[in-house]
N, C-alpha and C positions, 0 to 999 in steps of 0.2 A: 776813685782817683785817690792816689796816696801822696802825691807830691807834684809841685810845679817848680821849675827852675828856669831862669833866663840869664842870658849874657847879652848885653847890648854894646855896640861899638862906642856909644857915648850916651850921655843923658842930655836932656834939655834943661839946663840949669835955671831957666827963667819961668818954669811952670809953677804957678801957685797951687794948682791941683795936678798931681802927678799923672802922667800917662801910665798905661798898664797893659797887661795881657789878660784876657778873660777866656776861660774854658767853661762852656755851659751847654746844657741841652735845651735851653730856652726857659726852663723853670728853675733848676738847681744849677749852681755854678760857683766859681771862685775867681776873683780878680787879684792878680799879683802886680803890685805897683812897681814901676821902674824908678829906682832911686834917683833923686836929684843929686848932681855933683857939680859944685862950682867950677867954672871954667878957669884954667890957668893959662895965661898968655894967649887968651882967645880960643883955647881948645879945651874941650871937655874930655876926660879920660874914660876908658871903658868902665862899665858898671855891671853888677850882677845882683840877683835877688833869689831867694829860696823861700818857698812857702812854709818849709818845715813839714812835719807829718800832717797829712790830711786824712780824713775818713769820709769822703763823699761817695754816695751810692747813686747809681742811675739805673732805671729799669732796663731790662734786657731789650736790645734792639733799638734803644735811643741813639740818635745821631748827636755826637758832640761836635761843637764848633769852637775853634780857637781863633780869636780875633783880637786885633789891636784896639785899645780904648784910648782915644785922644785925651789929653789933659786940657787944662784951661789955656787960653791965649793961642789956640792952634798948635799946641805942643803935640806933635804927632810922632809916635815911636817909629823907628826905622832900624834896619840892619840888626835884627835880634835873632839869636838862637834860643829856641824854646824846647825844654824837655818836659814831657808829661809822663809821670809814672802812674801805673795803675795795676790792679790785680783783677782777675776774672774768677768769679765763683761759679763753678760748673756743678749743676745739680742733677 
């Protein structure tokens, strides 16, 4: 896996511990946190995050799972576009 990016319709500004998106095979993985963004006039604006360059390897045939990771105070992520970039080494 070489990069994870997300775009969310809004953040949950009251999360002490940020919600996120986790990509994992159950052993190895990476969690990208959803940025907190203070609400303006009662509304939170869209947010985005980028892991930057990653170099995570998984054994051939492993199943990867993408899942939402709730933050504190029931801060549940919603309406998120997720991009997972990867490369395949063929031997």
